[in-house]
N, C-alpha and C positions, 0 to 999 in steps of 0.2 A: 221338613223330609223325611220319610220314611223311608227305610233299605225295606226293598222289593223281600217277597217270600224266599223266593229261589237263592238268593245271597243267601237267607238267613241261614235254608237249609244246608250251604254248599260249604258256610263255615262249620256249620254243627259237623256235617261229613266228615272236613277237615280235621277238627277236634276227635273225632273218633275214630278215624284213623291214626291219625298219632298214638290216641292211645291204645289202641290195638296193637301197633307195633312194641309200645313200651311195653306191654304185657309179654309178647313172645319176644322180645330179642335181651328185655334187661335180668341182671340175677340177683339185682339188689331189691330187696325186699321194700325197701321205705320210693324206690323207682317205681316197680310195681305196682305199690299203694295210690303212688300218686297218678300214676296213667288210670287205673279203675276210677281216680275222682275225676279225670278230664274226659274219662267214655260219660260217665254219669252226668256232669256239668254240658256235655254237649245233646247229651239225651232233651236234659229241661230245655234248654236254648230251643230246640225243637218243639217243643212241648209249650214253650208261652209263644213262638212264632207260628205255631197253627193256632192256638187258642187267641191271639189279637186278629188275626187272618177272620177266625170267623166271629168274632165278635163277643166269644164267651168267655167266663170264667173260669173255669170247668178244668183246663190245662194248667191255668196258674194255680189251683188250689192244689192240683198231684204234684206238680214245682213242689210247694210247701213242703209236704209229705216225704216225697224223695229227698228232701232235702235234711231234711231230720233222719229219716233212716239212714242218709251217707253218712251224716254226723256220726251216729251209733257202731256204723260200720267201722269206722276211722277209729274211733276207743277203742273197741273189741281190738281190732286188729292189730292196733300201738302195742295193747296190753300184751298179746301172745309173742307180739315180734320183741320186746324189751324181754319177756321170760325167757326165748330162747336165746337171746342176745347174754343174758347170763349165765345161761349153761353152756351154751356151745363158742361162744365169743367171735359171732360170723352173724350176718345176714344174708348171707348168699342163701338162696332159694337153692341151688344145686347140691351143695352139703348139706340140707336140713333132707335128710330123703323119709323120717319118721317123725312123731311126734313120741316115740320111746328111747328113754335113756340109759 
């Protein structure tokens, strides 16, 4: 039994909305990164759903490259966050106004 396309797109939209709310309303940098990852996963879910619906593999290949890019983004983002935490002793985004020390 396969879920209809509308249900999968609704779940992807809900996940994307949760990610947007996390980016807009949270101040912790780790929570913001997690919210961005939720948004990327929602888009990947939509790509896979449309790819399966249309019967081609192009969307799934694009998801593979998107996940690779997301892993690189997390590695760079966490490295920047660790460097900022070592210097400023906080991960609060509102206290990090610039990268100058």
